[in-house]
N, C-alpha and C positions, 0 to 999 in steps of 0.2 A: 964698863958699864954700856958703852956704846953697843957692843956686840950683844949684850943681854937685851937692850931695847930692839935691836934688829931681830933677834931670834923671837921675842915676844910678838913683835909686828908680823912676822911670817907664820907664825902660829895662830893668829887670829885674822888672816887674810880671808877675803871673800870666798876662796875655794875650800877653805877649811870647813868641815861638818860642823865645829862647836860655834863658828861664826854666822853661819847660814841660817837665815829665815826658813822656816818650813815650807816645803813645796806641795801645796794643796790644790795646784791649778789643773791637774788632769781631769779629763772628761769621767773618768770612773771615780774620782774623789768626792768628799763630801759635801763641797759648796755646791757642785754640780747636781749630784744627786738630790741635795735638798731644795735647790732650786726648782727641780723638775716635780717634786711632792708638792711644793707650794703651788705650783702652776695647775698641776692636776686636781688638787684639793679645791683650788679657785673656779674650777670649770674652764680655765682658758685653753689647755689643750689636753690630748690623750696620747697614750703611747702609740696607738695606730696612726696618728697624725704626724708624728715626731720622725724625722730621718735622723736617727741618733748618730750615724757615720759623719754627719755634717756638724755635730755640736762642737763648739769651741769655748774654752774658758781661758781666761788672761787675768792673772793677777795684777791689780792696779795699785795696791799699796799694802804694806806690811809694817806694823809698829810693835815694838816691845811693850808689853803692859805688866808685865811681872816675871819672875824667875822662870825661864823657858815658857813663857806664854806671850802669844802675839794675837793682836786683832788684825786681821785681813779683810782686804774687799777685793772681790773678783767681778768681772764683767763676764756672764755666761750667754752665749748665744745659741739657741736652739733653732733649726731650720725645719719648718713643717715640710712634707711632702709636696704641697702646694706651691712652696717656694717662700712663703711668708716667714719672716724672721721674727723672732721672740727674743728680746734683750731682757736680762734680769742682772741687777746688781745685788750682790750677797755681801753680808757683814757677818763675821764668824771668829771664834777663837780657836787658836790651834798652838800645838806644841811641836817640838822637833820628832817627838814619837807618834802623835795623833793629831789628825786634822780635824777630829770630832770633839773639841773640848768645851761644847755647849751648843745652844741652839743657833741656828742660821736665820738671820733677818734677810728677807728676800724683798727687792722692790722692782716691780715691773715697770720698764722705761716704756712709756707711751709714745713718745717722740723724740727724736734725734734732732738737734738743732745744730747745723754747721758741722764741721769736722775738725 
């Protein structure tokens, strides 16, 4: 019985694709793209103003909310060519197969207080 539990534990380790949360943090991924769409639609910035090579996306949280369905929170930082930073927090649903399992809520961070 002990060996069975060890084998199950190894099978569900963090490195196992079955146990891993979806990785939607890339700059070409759904939360980042939708954050930018929201910024453009709100008139905050444009394609010409953003230096996309400096865009950063970091997953802040991921929690299971159903079978192969996760709620994820990302911080997306866009850098304009002027040097101005634009921070957006996104909340979205993802599965292991697809990062775009629904709408993306985007929240523009107007001011960071402390570190």
